[in-house]
C-alpha positions as CSV (number, residue, x, y, z in Angstrom):
1,X,5.8,-8.1,2.3
2,X,5.1,-7.0,-1.4
3,X,7.2,-8.2,-4.1
4,X,9.8,-5.5,-5.5
5,X,11.0,-5.5,-9.2
6,X,12.9,-3.5,-11.8
7,X,13.1,-2.5,-15.5
8,X,14.5,-5.3,-17.3
9,X,13.3,-7.7,-14.4
10,X,12.5,-11.2,-16.4
11,X,9.1,-12.7,-14.7
12,X,6.4,-15.1,-15.2
13,X,2.9,-14.3,-14.3
14,X,-0.5,-16.8,-14.9
15,X,-3.0,-15.4,-17.7
16,X,-6.2,-17.0,-19.2
17,X,-4.0,-18.8,-21.7
18,X,-1.5,-20.1,-19.0
19,X,1.6,-19.2,-17.8
20,X,3.5,-16.3,-19.5
21,X,6.9,-14.5,-19.0
22,X,8.0,-11.5,-20.2
23,X,10.4,-8.8,-19.1
24,X,9.3,-5.3,-17.1
25,X,9.5,-2.3,-19.5
26,X,8.1,0.6,-16.4
27,X,7.2,0.5,-13.1
28,X,4.5,2.6,-12.1
29,X,4.0,4.4,-8.1
30,X,1.1,6.3,-8.8
31,X,-2.7,5.5,-10.6
32,X,-2.1,5.5,-14.1
33,X,-4.7,4.8,-17.2
34,X,-3.8,1.7,-19.4
35,X,-6.5,0.0,-22.1
36,X,-9.5,2.4,-20.7
37,X,-8.6,1.6,-17.1
38,X,-7.5,3.1,-14.1
39,X,-4.6,1.2,-12.5
40,X,-3.9,2.1,-8.6
41,X,-0.3,2.2,-7.5
42,X,1.9,3.7,-4.9
43,X,5.6,3.4,-4.0
44,X,4.6,0.5,-1.5
45,X,2.6,-1.3,-3.6
46,X,3.7,0.0,-7.6
47,X,2.6,-1.8,-10.7
48,X,4.3,-3.0,-13.4
49,X,3.9,-3.2,-17.4
50,X,5.3,-6.3,-18.8
51,X,5.8,-7.0,-22.5
52,X,5.5,-10.8,-23.5
53,X,8.1,-13.1,-24.8
54,X,6.0,-14.3,-27.1
55,X,4.1,-11.7,-28.7
56,X,4.0,-7.7,-28.2
57,X,1.4,-8.1,-25.6
58,X,1.9,-5.4,-22.6
59,X,0.4,-6.4,-19.2
60,X,0.2,-5.0,-15.9
61,X,0.0,-6.4,-13.0
62,X,1.3,-6.0,-8.9
63,X,4.0,-7.5,-7.9
64,X,2.1,-10.1,-6.1
65,X,1.2,-11.8,-9.1
66,X,4.4,-11.7,-10.3
67,X,7.5,-14.1,-10.1
68,X,11.1,-13.3,-11.1
69,X,12.7,-15.9,-13.3
């Protein structure tokens, strides 16, 4: 079962720099281009754009990489 989140949810995920927290700013349910790459998303397996709490960095992740906090 894939985890489902919505815009405004506060989440955490692991990155190269360690544990990061942020807020979901967009939910993608179709393939989309992000930072020069095509990211695959569907209604049943969406991807999320998340803005880091500590910087203006935006990341894109699937729900399985995220934990609601």
